[in-house]
N, C-alpha and C positions, 0 to 999 in steps of 0.2 A: 504493500500500500504506500502511495506517495506521501511524503512528508509535507506538512504545511510550511509555507515560507513566511517566517515572522518578519522578514525585512520588507516584503511586499505582498500583501494579501491578494493582490490582483492575479498573481501567478501561483496561487495555492492549488496543489493537486494537478491532475490531468486536465488539460484544456482541449477544447474542440474548436473547429472552425465554425463561423456563424452559419446558421441554416440558410440565410439569404445568400451567402457567398457562392454556394454551389450553383444555384440558379443563375446568378449574375455571371459567373465564369462560364457556364454553359452557353449563355447568349453571346458573350464576348468572344468565346472560342469559335462558335459558329460564324459570327460576323467576320472574324479574322480569316477563317478558312475560305469564306465566300469572297472576301476582298482579294485574297492571294490568287485564287484560281478563276475568278470571273473573267478577267481579260483574256486568259488563254482559251477558256471554253467558248466565250462569245466570239473571239477572233477566229477560231477554227470552225465555228458553226456546229460544234458537237451537241450543244444544248438543244438547238432546234431539231437536229436530226434525231436525237433521242426521243423528244416529245412526239415527232411525227411517226416514229416507228412503234413506240410502246403505247402512247396515248396519254393525254393530260390527266385523266382520272387515276390511271395506274401510277403515274409519276407522283401525284399528290398522296396516294395511299402509301407508296414507298417512303416518301418524306415523313409521313406521320409515324410509320413503323420505326424509322431511323431515330426520330425524335424521342419516341418512347424508350427505345433501347439506350439512348444517351442519358435519359433521365434515370433509368434504373442503374446504369453504371455510375452516374454521379452520386446517387443515393448510397450505393455500396461503398464508393470511395469516401464519402463523407463519414460514414459509420466506422470505417477502419482507419481514419486519419485522426491522430491525437498527438499532443506534445505537452511537455512539462519541463520545468527548470529545477534541477537538482543541484543546489549550490550555485557554482559557476558553470555548470554543464547543461546544455540544452539537448534534450532527447526528443526525437521525432519518430513516430511509428506510422507507416503508411504502406499502401499496396493493396491490390485486389486479389490476384491469385498467389502472388509471392509477397510474403510479409517481410518488410525491410525496416530496419531501425538505424537512424542516423544520430550520432552524438557529436556535438560541437562544443569545445571548451572555450571559455572567454579569452584565454591567452592566445588562441589561434585566430580570432576574429580580426579581420583587417578592414572590412567595409560593410556598412549597413545601409540598405535602401528601403524607403517607404514610398509606395505609389498609391495614389488615390484618384482613380478615374472619376469622371463626372457622374457616372451612374452609380458609384458607390457612396457618394457624399450624402444623399438622403438617409442612408442606412448607417452612417458613421463607421464604415468599414474601410480597411486599407489592405494593400498587398505588401507584405513584409518579406525582405530578402536579406540574407547574410552570406558573405563571401569570406572564405578562409585563405590561409597562405597558399594553398594549392591552386588558387586562381578560379577561373570560371567553371572548371570541371567540378569544383566542390561547392558550387552555389546551391543553397537550400532556400526554399520559398515556403511561406505560409500564405496561401492565396486569398484568404479572407478572414481577418481578425479585427476586433475592435481597436480603435486608436489608442485607448488607454493601455491595452495589453501590449501593443507594439511599442509604446513609449516605455513601459516597464521592462520589456525585453532589451530595449536599447540601453537603458540605465544599467541593467545587471550584466550585460555582455560586453562592457567596456574592458578592453584588454589590460589597461593600466589600473589594476586594482582587484578585479574579479569579485568574488564573493566576500572576501575580507573587507574590501573597501565598501561594498554595498551594505554589509552588516554594521560597519562603523559609522555610516552616514548619519543615522539618527542622533547618535551621541555627539558627533562633530557639529551637527546643525544646532544642537542645544547649547554647545559651549562656544561656538564662534558666531560672529555676526552674519547676516544674510549675504550670500554670494552675489557678485555683480552680475548684471544681465549680460547675455552673450553680446560680444562686440561685433558690430557690423563692419566687415572688411570691404565689401564691394557691393554696389547695387547697379544694375544695368539700366540705362535710360532708353526711351523709345528710339532716339536717333542711333545710339550704339547698337540696338537690336536690329535695326534696318541694315546698317552697315555690316553687321555680322552675317546676316542672311545673304548679302551680296558677296562677301569676301570669304565665306566658308566653302566647304566641299559638298554642301547639300545639293548643289546643282547637278553634280555627277550622279549622286544617289537617285535623285528624281528622274534624271534621264534614263538610268538603268531600269527604274520601276515602270516607266512609260514605254520602254522598248517593245513589249509584246503588242502594243496597240499600233505600231508603225505599219505593219503589213495590212491589217484591216483598213486603216486610214488611207493607205496608198491605193488599195483596191477600190475604196469608195470614191476617192478623187478621180481615179481613172474612169469610173463608170458615170460619174455625175458631171464633171467639168465639161465634156463635149456637148452635153445637152443643156447647159446653163449659159445664159448670156452674162458675160462679166460686167460688173458695175463700171460706170464711166470714169470713176476716180482711180481705177487700177491702171498701172502703166502698160503700154502696149508692147514694149520691147521685152524680150525674154530675159536678158541680163538684169534689167531693172526689176522685173517681177521676182526673179530668184533672190535678188538682194533684199527686196521688201519682205519676202517670205522668211529669209534667214533672220532679218532684224526682228520680225514678229515672233519667231521661235525663241530667239535669245531673250526677248523681253518677257515672254511667257515663262520661260525657265527661271529668270531672275525673280519674277513675281511669286512663283511657287516656292522658290528658295527663301524669300523673305517671309512668306506665310508659314513655312515650316519652322523658321527661327522663332516666330511669334508663338507658334503652337508649343514648342518645347521650352523656350527660355523666357516666356512672358513672366514678369515679376521676379526675375532672378535676384536672389540675395545670398551673399556668402557671409556666414557668421563664424566667429572664433569662439567656441564654447568655453574652453578652459586652457587654451594654449596647445593642447594635444589633439583636440577634435576640431576639424573644420567641417561645417555643415552648410549645405546649399539647398535652397528650396526654389523650385521653378515650375512652370507649366501653365498653360492657358486653361484647358479643360482637365487634363490629366496631371494633377499635382504630384510632383516627384521630389522626394527628400533623400539626399545622400549624405552619409557621414564618412569622412576621410580621417583615418588615424595616421598622424604624421610619423609615428614610430614604425609604420609599415610602408612608408613611402620609399620608392626606389629611384624613380626618374621623373623629372618634370620636363615637359617639352613645350617650347614656345614655337607655335606654328603660324606661318604666314603663307597664304596662297599668292599667286602672281597678282591678282587684283587686290588682295589684301595689302601687299607691299605698296601699291599705288595709293590706296586709301589710308595707309599707315595704321592698319588694324590687324589684329591677330587674336589668338586664344591660347590658353594654357591647357595642357592635357597631363593629368597626374596618373602615373602608373605605379602599381604596387606589386607585391609578390605574385608571380605566376601570371601576370597580365601581358599579353602579346601586344606589340605596338602596331602602328599602321592606321591608315584612314578607316578601314573597315570596322575596326574595333572601337573607334572613338565614341560611337553612340553609347557604349556601355562603360566608358571611362568617366572619371571625375573631371569634367570640362568646365573651365571658366571662360565664358564667351565675351565677345564685343569689347576687347581690351585695346586701348591705345598703347603706344610704346612705353610711356611713363607708368601707366597702371600695370603693364606686364612686368616691368622690372620690380615694381613695388611688391606685387603679390608673389613673385618668385622669391623675394627676400623673406616673405612671410612663410612660405613652404620650406625654404632652405635658409634658416637664420644665418646672417653673416654674408650672404651672397648679394653683391651689388651689381653684377654684370657690367662693371666699369672697365675691365681689363680688355685691351685691344687684342683681337684675335690674330693669331699667327697663321700664315698660309703654308701649304705644303710646297715641295720643290717644284719649279717650273717644268721639270721633266714630265710630271703628271699631266700637264696641259698638252704636251705633244702626244702622249699616249692617248688621251681623250680625243684629240683631233684625228688621229689615225683610225680609232674605233668608230667614230661618228662618220667619217668619210666613207669607210668601207660599208657601214650600215646604210648610208644614203645611196651609194652606188648599187648595193644589193637590192634595195627597195625599188630603185629605178628599173633595174633589169627585170625584176618580178612583175612590175607594173606593165612594162612593154610586152612581156610574154603573155600576160593575161589579156591585154588589148588585142593581141594577135596580128592579123594581116593588115589592119588599118595603119599601124605605125610603120610596118615594113614597106607598104606601098608609098607612103609619104616620103620616107627616107630614100627609096629607090628613084623617086621622081626628081630629087634634088641633084644639082650638079656637084662635082667633086669639091670645088671651093666652097659652095654653100653648105655642103655636108660637113666639111672640116670646120667651118665657122660655127655651125650649130653645135657640133660636138664640143668645140672649145668653149663656147658660151655656157653650155650645160655643165662642163667640168668646172669652169670658173665659178658658176653659181653654187655647185656642190661644195667646192673648196671654201668659198666665203661663208656658207651656212655652217659647215662643220667647224670652221675656225671660230665663228661667233658663239656657237653652242659650247665648244670646249672652253672658251674664255669665260663665259658666264658660269659654267659649272666649276671651273677652277677657282674663280674669285669667290664663289659662294662657300667653298669648303674652307673651314678655318677651325682653330682650336685654341684654347687658353686654359691655364690652371690658375684658379683664384682661391687661395687658401687651401682648404681641404676639398674643394669642389673642382670638377672638370667640366668644361664647356666645349661642346662639339657641334658645329653648324654644317649642314649639308643641304643640297637642293640644286635646282636649275633656275626656273622662273619663281616657283615657290620655295620657301626655305623652312627647314625644321631644325631647331636648336635644342639639343639635349643637355640638361643640367642635372648632374648627379654627384654625390660625394664619392670619394675614392673608396670608402668602406663598402660601397654597393657592388664592387667588382668581385666576380667569381673567379675569373682567370684572365691572364694577360699573355698574349702570344705575339712574338716578333717573327715575321715571315719575309723571306727574300727569294725572289726568282733569279734566274740566270742573268737577265738584263739588269735587275736591281743590284745584284752583287757587283757587276762591272761598273755601275754608276755610283755605287756607295750609298744607296738608299734602301729603305725597308718599309714594310707595311705593318702597322700595329693594330692587332685585333683585341678589342676589349669586350669581354663576355660578361653581360649582366644577367640578372634573373629574368628580365623581360625581353632579352634579345641581344645580339651583338652590335657593337659600334666599331667602325673601321676608320682608321686614319692612314690613308695610303701615301706612299712616297715621301716619308720623312727621311732626313739624313740618318744614316745607320747609327752613328753615335748618339744622335738625339733620341731616336726611337728606343735604344737600349737604356739610355739614362732615364727617360720618362717611364719605361716599364719597371726599372728598378725602384724608382721613387714611388710609383703607384703601389707596387707590391710591399714596399717598406711601410707605407701608410696603412695598408690593409692589415699587415701583421701587427703593427702597433695598436690598431683599434681592436683587433681580436684579443691581444694580450692585456688590454686595459681592464681593471676590475670593474665589475658591474656596479652601477649606482645603487645605493641602499634605498629601499622603499619604506616610507614611514606610514 
């Protein structure tokens, strides 16, 4: 029998999900499934073909049977789902055919998230998620609990203190004055939210989501446009019409990107609870609350897209243990959006105390620029050859119709264009690559048009590797590979003595931090 929790009566004994949660999750899951597969089914015409073949009444009856089966499974899932808190250990039991039990200790918790969609607000329910050091594979969710239960779990599962701290909180509260209110670190403005929507990577995600609709739209335009009289305001020339269509497409994607930023980050606020916990709240309809433990923080990235560099805007992405980097995973990371350059440096100093980002970045050897130039020139030439092969006889006929001097001039102009483009891209990428060491922190910047700057303490390193190829040995340079818990960081074409010295210094810093005595906990 479970023990009652004297520190927090809200978590006494075994707890169950709210009865409303299963129905709400069933509806939301069905809507999500329909939203994901509707463009594909509608585009292929499979839905209409199925209705014509089977019949509308049979389809409706099948839908009712599926809904009934889903309700029965949801009821069985609800009856077998329960959780409780035993000291600083969260125990979750769930499963239908296979009974599974999960245990999470407070010292292993690194991030807590609370979601409250708009359809859960009238019932006072939230979706609570916890992530441990193992990363997203270890994420455990309570899909529908009361907010007071979620807040009680949040208080009890703080890694810096655990059950002992929670049990001592009532006595400390009686002996000490009231604690200060959480400090507001950053609040986004409507203008910054619009700029973040324009400068973020959401436009690529939206374009990928809309890609299944391209073929049905193309088929509809091909069938409709010949039978439709174009408006008088449309341009008559084909290039002008194509340019107008591209401008309308870009404007539509930009508008959708701004709307997506408002949907996710409306009312964004970043709070500092106690110096160790950073808490952010945002969302227009789906309110989302994330808690970041600074003791679990591994890498902070300052990200600027190409348009973001022009608008002088960027955003911070905080990675913890077991978190993979990259743009695909940023939607699940602790993101601070809509930052100017000054705000980005200030908040980076909040996450990494003592980091000012004032040290000038050093560049790698110019030999790396030549290597990049050769790689990009070969890639451009290969792309041109593949394109000419795909176009087939049209290109061959045009080249055969040219005289020898004209053909030589065309080839020379094409090669000159490829050389100039490869040189420009190599120069931009070489200039974007830089690194600096500021105190106990290392700063590494990479990118081409957009840039990504990684900020991390040397104590976060797992391994350091110095690598030299045959060409690098002859030129006296080396590549430094820094292995972190969330992925590798590469510094190519450093001077060999500089790479070895930096590797030795980094390893010495890691060994000194590992041998330092652990701070006492009062």
